[in-house]
C-alpha positions as CSV (number, residue, x, y, z in Angstrom):
1,X,26.0,-29.9,-24.5
2,X,28.1,-28.9,-21.9
3,X,30.4,-31.6,-20.6
4,X,30.3,-31.4,-16.8
5,X,34.0,-32.3,-15.4
6,X,35.3,-33.8,-12.6
7,X,39.3,-32.7,-11.6
8,X,41.5,-35.5,-9.5
9,X,44.5,-34.7,-9.0
10,X,46.6,-34.9,-5.8
11,X,48.2,-31.5,-6.6
12,X,46.3,-28.6,-5.7
13,X,49.0,-26.6,-8.7
14,X,48.1,-29.3,-11.1
15,X,44.2,-28.8,-10.7
16,X,44.3,-25.2,-10.7
17,X,46.6,-25.1,-13.7
18,X,44.1,-27.4,-15.2
19,X,41.2,-25.4,-14.7
20,X,42.9,-22.2,-16.2
21,X,43.2,-24.1,-19.1
22,X,39.5,-25.6,-19.5
23,X,37.5,-23.1,-17.6
24,X,37.3,-21.0,-20.6
25,X,36.3,-23.9,-23.0
26,X,32.5,-23.4,-23.8
27,X,31.5,-26.8,-24.3
28,X,33.2,-27.5,-20.4
29,X,32.0,-27.1,-16.9
30,X,34.0,-27.3,-14.2
31,X,32.1,-28.7,-11.7
32,X,34.5,-29.9,-9.0
33,X,37.9,-31.4,-7.5
34,X,39.3,-33.5,-5.7
35,X,42.5,-34.3,-4.3
36,X,42.3,-38.3,-3.1
37,X,40.1,-41.1,-4.3
38,X,37.5,-40.8,-1.6
39,X,36.6,-37.3,-2.8
40,X,36.3,-38.5,-6.0
41,X,33.7,-40.7,-5.2
42,X,31.8,-38.3,-2.8
43,X,32.5,-35.7,-5.7
44,X,30.9,-38.2,-8.2
45,X,28.2,-39.1,-6.2
46,X,27.2,-36.0,-5.4
47,X,27.9,-34.3,-8.6
48,X,27.1,-36.5,-11.5
49,X,29.7,-35.2,-13.6
50,X,29.6,-36.2,-17.5
51,X,33.9,-36.5,-17.2
52,X,36.3,-37.7,-14.7
53,X,40.0,-36.5,-15.3
54,X,42.0,-38.5,-13.8
55,X,45.4,-39.0,-12.4
56,X,46.5,-42.4,-11.7
57,X,48.9,-41.1,-8.2
58,X,46.6,-40.7,-5.4
59,X,47.4,-40.8,-1.7
60,X,44.7,-42.9,-0.6
61,X,43.8,-45.4,-3.5
62,X,45.9,-45.4,-6.7
63,X,43.5,-43.7,-9.5
64,X,42.7,-47.2,-11.5
65,X,41.3,-48.3,-8.4
66,X,39.4,-45.6,-8.0
67,X,38.3,-45.4,-11.6
68,X,37.1,-49.0,-11.0
69,X,34.5,-48.0,-8.0
70,X,33.4,-45.3,-10.1
71,X,32.5,-47.2,-12.8
72,X,30.6,-49.4,-10.1
73,X,29.0,-46.4,-8.9
74,X,27.9,-44.4,-11.9
75,X,28.4,-46.3,-15.3
76,X,27.1,-43.1,-17.0
77,X,30.3,-41.1,-15.9
78,X,33.6,-41.0,-18.5
79,X,37.1,-41.6,-17.2
80,X,40.0,-39.6,-18.8
81,X,43.5,-41.0,-17.3
82,X,45.8,-37.7,-17.4
83,X,48.9,-39.1,-16.3
84,X,52.9,-39.4,-16.0
85,X,53.0,-42.9,-16.2
86,X,53.5,-44.3,-19.9
87,X,54.0,-47.6,-19.7
88,X,52.0,-51.1,-20.6
89,X,51.5,-51.8,-17.4
90,X,49.3,-48.6,-15.9
91,X,48.0,-48.2,-19.2
92,X,46.1,-51.7,-19.2
93,X,45.3,-52.1,-16.3
94,X,43.4,-48.1,-16.4
95,X,41.5,-49.7,-19.7
96,X,40.4,-52.7,-17.3
97,X,38.9,-50.4,-15.1
98,X,36.9,-48.8,-17.4
99,X,38.9,-45.5,-18.7
100,X,37.7,-43.7,-22.1
101,X,40.8,-41.9,-22.3
102,X,44.4,-41.9,-21.5
103,X,46.6,-39.1,-22.2
104,X,50.4,-38.7,-20.6
105,X,50.5,-35.0,-19.2
106,X,53.1,-34.3,-21.9
107,X,50.2,-34.0,-24.2
108,X,49.4,-31.1,-26.0
109,X,46.4,-29.2,-24.7
110,X,44.7,-29.9,-27.9
111,X,44.9,-33.6,-27.1
112,X,43.5,-33.2,-23.6
113,X,40.8,-31.5,-25.2
114,X,40.0,-33.8,-27.7
115,X,40.1,-36.7,-25.0
116,X,37.7,-35.4,-22.9
117,X,35.3,-34.3,-25.8
118,X,35.3,-37.9,-26.8
119,X,34.8,-39.3,-23.6
120,X,31.9,-37.1,-23.0
121,X,30.1,-38.3,-26.0
122,X,30.5,-42.5,-25.7
123,X,34.4,-42.5,-27.6
124,X,37.7,-43.6,-26.5
125,X,41.2,-41.7,-27.0
126,X,43.9,-42.9,-26.9
127,X,47.4,-40.6,-27.0
128,X,48.9,-42.5,-30.4
129,X,51.7,-43.9,-28.3
130,X,49.8,-45.9,-25.9
131,X,47.2,-46.5,-28.9
132,X,50.8,-48.1,-30.4
133,X,50.8,-50.1,-27.4
134,X,47.5,-51.8,-27.5
135,X,47.9,-53.1,-31.4
136,X,51.5,-54.5,-30.3
137,X,49.7,-56.3,-27.3
138,X,47.0,-57.8,-29.7
139,X,49.4,-58.8,-32.5
140,X,51.7,-60.2,-29.8
141,X,48.8,-62.5,-28.9
142,X,47.2,-62.9,-31.7
143,X,49.9,-63.1,-34.0
144,X,49.5,-61.3,-37.5
145,X,46.3,-60.4,-39.2
146,X,44.6,-62.2,-41.6
147,X,42.5,-60.8,-43.7
148,X,39.3,-62.2,-44.3
149,X,35.9,-60.2,-45.5
150,X,33.8,-62.4,-44.1
151,X,31.8,-60.0,-41.6
152,X,29.6,-62.0,-39.8
153,X,26.9,-60.6,-41.3
154,X,27.2,-56.7,-41.4
155,X,25.4,-54.8,-44.5
156,X,27.1,-52.7,-46.2
157,X,26.5,-49.6,-44.1
158,X,27.5,-51.4,-41.1
159,X,31.0,-52.5,-42.8
160,X,32.0,-48.5,-43.6
161,X,30.3,-47.4,-40.6
162,X,32.6,-50.0,-38.9
163,X,35.7,-49.2,-40.6
164,X,35.4,-45.6,-39.8
165,X,34.8,-46.7,-36.2
166,X,38.0,-48.8,-35.7
167,X,40.0,-45.7,-37.5
168,X,39.4,-43.7,-34.6
169,X,36.6,-41.2,-36.5
170,X,33.9,-40.0,-33.9
171,X,29.9,-40.6,-34.5
172,X,29.7,-36.9,-36.0
173,X,32.9,-37.3,-38.3
174,X,31.6,-40.5,-39.7
175,X,28.2,-39.0,-40.4
176,X,29.5,-36.0,-42.3
177,X,31.9,-38.1,-44.3
178,X,29.1,-40.6,-45.2
179,X,26.7,-37.9,-45.3
180,X,23.9,-39.4,-42.9
181,X,23.2,-38.4,-39.1
182,X,25.0,-38.8,-35.6
183,X,21.8,-40.1,-34.3
184,X,22.0,-43.1,-37.9
185,X,25.7,-43.4,-37.2
186,X,24.9,-44.2,-33.5
187,X,22.1,-46.7,-34.4
188,X,24.5,-48.8,-37.0
189,X,26.9,-48.6,-34.0
190,X,24.9,-50.1,-31.7
191,X,23.9,-53.1,-34.0
192,X,27.3,-53.6,-35.3
193,X,28.3,-54.2,-31.3
194,X,25.5,-56.3,-31.1
195,X,25.6,-58.6,-34.1
196,X,29.7,-58.7,-33.5
197,X,29.2,-59.0,-30.3
198,X,31.7,-56.4,-28.8
199,X,31.8,-54.6,-25.8
200,X,33.9,-52.1,-26.1
201,X,36.1,-49.3,-28.6
202,X,39.3,-51.7,-28.0
203,X,37.5,-54.8,-29.1
204,X,36.1,-53.7,-32.1
205,X,39.7,-52.5,-33.1
206,X,41.0,-55.4,-32.7
207,X,38.1,-57.2,-34.6
208,X,39.2,-54.7,-37.0
209,X,42.9,-56.0,-37.5
210,X,41.9,-59.0,-36.9
211,X,39.7,-58.8,-40.2
212,X,42.0,-57.1,-42.5
213,X,39.6,-53.9,-42.4
214,X,42.3,-51.5,-41.2
215,X,46.2,-52.0,-40.7
216,X,47.6,-52.4,-37.6
Protein backbone atom coordinates (compact mmCIF):
# COMPACT_ATOMS: atom_id res chain seq x y z
CA UNK A 1 0.00 0.00 0.00
CA UNK A 2 1.30 3.43 -0.97
CA UNK A 3 0.30 6.12 1.51
CA UNK A 4 -0.90 9.32 -0.17
CA UNK A 5 0.30 12.10 2.13
CA UNK A 6 -0.59 15.81 2.30
CA UNK A 7 1.79 18.15 4.16
CA UNK A 8 0.17 21.09 5.97
CA UNK A 9 2.41 23.70 7.65
CA UNK A 10 2.55 27.45 7.25
CA UNK A 11 6.36 27.45 7.03
CA UNK A 12 7.69 26.52 3.59
CA UNK A 13 11.06 25.53 5.05
CA UNK A 14 9.35 23.02 7.35
CA UNK A 15 7.38 21.52 4.46
CA UNK A 16 10.59 21.31 2.43
CA UNK A 17 12.35 19.49 5.28
CA UNK A 18 9.47 17.06 5.68
CA UNK A 19 9.43 16.39 1.96
CA UNK A 20 13.17 15.60 1.99
CA UNK A 21 12.65 13.31 4.97
CA UNK A 22 9.65 11.42 3.64
CA UNK A 23 9.82 11.36 -0.14
CA UNK A 24 12.43 8.58 -0.25
CA UNK A 25 10.20 6.19 1.71
CA UNK A 26 8.99 3.50 -0.68
CA UNK A 27 5.48 3.39 0.81
CA UNK A 28 4.91 7.17 1.03
CA UNK A 29 3.83 9.44 -1.83
CA UNK A 30 3.60 13.16 -1.06
CA UNK A 31 0.66 14.28 -3.19
CA UNK A 32 0.60 17.93 -2.15
CA UNK A 33 1.37 20.72 0.31
CA UNK A 34 -0.67 23.46 1.96
CA UNK A 35 0.29 26.51 4.00
CA UNK A 36 -3.15 27.41 5.34
CA UNK A 37 -6.25 25.60 6.56
CA UNK A 38 -8.27 26.71 3.54
CA UNK A 39 -5.58 25.41 1.19
CA UNK A 40 -5.60 22.14 3.13
CA UNK A 41 -9.38 21.75 2.80
CA UNK A 42 -9.20 22.38 -0.94
CA UNK A 43 -6.28 19.97 -1.32
CA UNK A 44 -8.11 17.22 0.59
CA UNK A 45 -11.11 17.59 -1.71
CA UNK A 46 -9.01 17.53 -4.88
CA UNK A 47 -6.26 15.07 -3.95
CA UNK A 48 -8.07 12.75 -1.49
CA UNK A 49 -4.97 11.88 0.57
CA UNK A 50 -4.86 8.91 2.92
CA UNK A 51 -3.12 10.95 5.63
CA UNK A 52 -2.78 14.67 6.36
CA UNK A 53 0.29 15.67 8.37
CA UNK A 54 -1.06 18.74 10.13
CA UNK A 55 0.57 21.57 12.06
CA UNK A 56 -1.66 23.12 14.73
CA UNK A 57 -0.48 26.72 14.27
CA UNK A 58 -1.92 27.86 10.93
CA UNK A 59 -2.50 31.53 9.98
CA UNK A 60 -6.21 31.42 9.06
CA UNK A 61 -7.72 28.64 11.19
CA UNK A 62 -6.14 26.50 13.87
CA UNK A 63 -5.03 23.05 12.85
CA UNK A 64 -7.61 21.75 15.33
CA UNK A 65 -10.50 23.38 13.48
CA UNK A 66 -8.96 22.38 10.15
CA UNK A 67 -8.77 18.76 11.33
CA UNK A 68 -12.42 18.86 12.41
CA UNK A 69 -13.51 20.19 9.01
CA UNK A 70 -11.37 17.70 7.11
CA UNK A 71 -12.88 14.77 9.03
CA UNK A 72 -16.38 16.12 8.33
CA UNK A 73 -15.51 16.62 4.66
CA UNK A 74 -13.73 13.30 4.13
CA UNK A 75 -13.86 10.88 7.10
CA UNK A 76 -11.61 8.37 5.32
CA UNK A 77 -8.63 10.76 5.50
CA UNK A 78 -6.57 10.25 8.65
CA UNK A 79 -4.89 13.18 10.39
CA UNK A 80 -1.57 13.19 12.24
CA UNK A 81 -0.70 16.30 14.24
CA UNK A 82 2.94 17.38 14.02
CA UNK A 83 3.37 20.26 16.43
CA UNK A 84 5.53 22.08 18.96
CA UNK A 85 2.66 21.91 21.48
CA UNK A 86 2.86 19.18 24.11
CA UNK A 87 0.31 20.39 26.65
CA UNK A 88 -3.04 18.83 27.53
CA UNK A 89 -5.20 21.55 25.99
CA UNK A 90 -3.96 21.14 22.43
CA UNK A 91 -3.57 17.37 22.73
CA UNK A 92 -7.13 16.62 23.82
CA UNK A 93 -8.67 19.14 21.44
CA UNK A 94 -6.82 17.55 18.53
CA UNK A 95 -8.00 14.08 19.53
CA UNK A 96 -11.56 15.37 19.83
CA UNK A 97 -11.23 16.84 16.33
CA UNK A 98 -10.52 13.35 15.01
CA UNK A 99 -6.73 13.10 14.83
CA UNK A 100 -5.28 9.59 14.64
CA UNK A 101 -1.80 10.63 15.74
CA UNK A 102 -0.04 13.27 17.79
CA UNK A 103 3.71 13.77 17.38
CA UNK A 104 5.84 16.65 18.71
CA UNK A 105 8.31 18.21 16.30
CA UNK A 106 11.18 17.11 18.53
CA UNK A 107 10.34 13.44 17.84
CA UNK A 108 12.72 11.20 15.91
CA UNK A 109 11.97 10.70 12.20
CA UNK A 110 11.23 7.02 12.85
CA UNK A 111 8.44 7.98 15.24
CA UNK A 112 6.88 10.30 12.69
CA UNK A 113 6.95 7.55 10.07
CA UNK A 114 5.41 5.12 12.54
CA UNK A 115 2.59 7.58 13.21
CA UNK A 116 1.92 8.12 9.49
CA UNK A 117 1.86 4.40 8.75
CA UNK A 118 -0.32 3.64 11.76
CA UNK A 119 -2.84 6.32 10.76
CA UNK A 120 -2.93 5.07 7.17
CA UNK A 121 -3.87 1.59 8.43
CA UNK A 122 -6.63 2.84 10.70
CA UNK A 123 -4.53 2.74 13.85
CA UNK A 124 -3.71 5.43 16.40
CA UNK A 125 -0.22 6.58 17.34
CA UNK A 126 0.43 8.77 20.36
CA UNK A 127 3.92 9.94 21.29
CA UNK A 128 4.77 8.36 24.68
CA UNK A 129 4.54 11.59 26.67
CA UNK A 130 1.13 12.24 25.10
CA UNK A 131 -0.07 8.72 25.87
CA UNK A 132 0.82 9.30 29.52
CA UNK A 133 -1.35 12.42 29.51
CA UNK A 134 -4.25 10.35 28.22
CA UNK A 135 -3.88 7.70 30.92
CA UNK A 136 -3.45 10.29 33.70
CA UNK A 137 -6.55 12.13 32.55
CA UNK A 138 -8.57 8.92 32.49
CA UNK A 139 -7.42 7.85 35.94
CA UNK A 140 -8.19 11.30 37.33
CA UNK A 141 -11.76 10.97 36.07
CA UNK A 142 -12.37 7.29 36.82
CA UNK A 143 -10.21 6.68 39.88
CA UNK A 144 -7.88 3.66 40.23
CA UNK A 145 -8.57 0.78 37.89
CA UNK A 146 -10.61 -1.98 39.47
CA UNK A 147 -9.71 -5.23 37.73
CA UNK A 148 -12.72 -7.15 36.48
CA UNK A 149 -12.57 -10.15 34.22
CA UNK A 150 -16.19 -9.95 33.11
CA UNK A 151 -15.51 -8.99 29.52
CA UNK A 152 -18.99 -8.40 28.16
CA UNK A 153 -19.38 -11.48 26.01
CA UNK A 154 -16.00 -11.42 24.28
CA UNK A 155 -14.63 -14.75 23.11
CA UNK A 156 -11.23 -15.92 24.33
CA UNK A 157 -9.65 -14.95 21.00
CA UNK A 158 -11.30 -11.53 21.08
CA UNK A 159 -9.92 -11.00 24.58
CA UNK A 160 -6.42 -11.80 23.28
CA UNK A 161 -6.82 -9.36 20.39
CA UNK A 162 -8.21 -6.72 22.75
CA UNK A 163 -5.19 -6.98 25.04
CA UNK A 164 -2.77 -6.52 22.14
CA UNK A 165 -4.78 -3.64 20.64
CA UNK A 166 -4.90 -1.83 23.97
CA UNK A 167 -1.14 -2.31 24.32
CA UNK A 168 -0.59 -0.41 21.07
CA UNK A 169 0.06 -3.28 18.64
CA UNK A 170 -0.96 -2.93 15.00
CA UNK A 171 -3.14 -5.45 13.18
CA UNK A 172 -0.09 -6.90 11.44
CA UNK A 173 1.85 -7.27 14.70
CA UNK A 174 -1.12 -8.97 16.37
CA UNK A 175 -1.50 -11.32 13.43
CA UNK A 176 2.15 -12.36 13.67
CA UNK A 177 1.91 -12.88 17.44
CA UNK A 178 -1.29 -14.94 17.34
CA UNK A 179 -0.57 -16.80 14.10
CA UNK A 180 -3.62 -15.50 12.26
CA UNK A 181 -4.13 -13.20 9.28
CA UNK A 182 -4.39 -9.39 9.53
CA UNK A 183 -7.89 -9.67 8.00
CA UNK A 184 -8.92 -11.98 10.83
CA UNK A 185 -7.51 -9.50 13.36
CA UNK A 186 -9.50 -6.71 11.69
CA UNK A 187 -12.66 -8.81 11.90
CA UNK A 188 -12.06 -9.52 15.60
CA UNK A 189 -11.46 -5.82 16.17
CA UNK A 190 -14.77 -4.91 14.52
CA UNK A 191 -16.58 -7.47 16.70
CA UNK A 192 -14.88 -6.15 19.85
CA UNK A 193 -15.80 -2.54 19.11
CA UNK A 194 -19.39 -3.54 18.30
CA UNK A 195 -19.87 -5.72 21.39
CA UNK A 196 -18.38 -3.11 23.72
CA UNK A 197 -20.00 -0.15 21.92
CA UNK A 198 -16.60 1.53 21.54
CA UNK A 199 -15.76 3.90 18.72
CA UNK A 200 -12.05 4.68 18.96
CA UNK A 201 -8.69 3.31 20.07
CA UNK A 202 -8.79 5.79 22.96
CA UNK A 203 -12.03 4.31 24.30
CA UNK A 204 -10.62 0.81 23.86
CA UNK A 205 -7.53 1.64 25.94
CA UNK A 206 -9.69 3.15 28.69
CA UNK A 207 -11.84 0.01 28.74
CA UNK A 208 -8.77 -2.22 28.98
CA UNK A 209 -7.39 -0.20 31.90
CA UNK A 210 -10.74 -0.29 33.70
CA UNK A 211 -10.98 -4.06 33.28
CA UNK A 212 -7.40 -4.61 34.40
CA UNK A 213 -6.35 -6.06 31.05
CA UNK A 214 -3.39 -3.66 30.80
CA UNK A 215 -1.65 -1.62 33.45
CA UNK A 216 -1.83 2.22 33.30
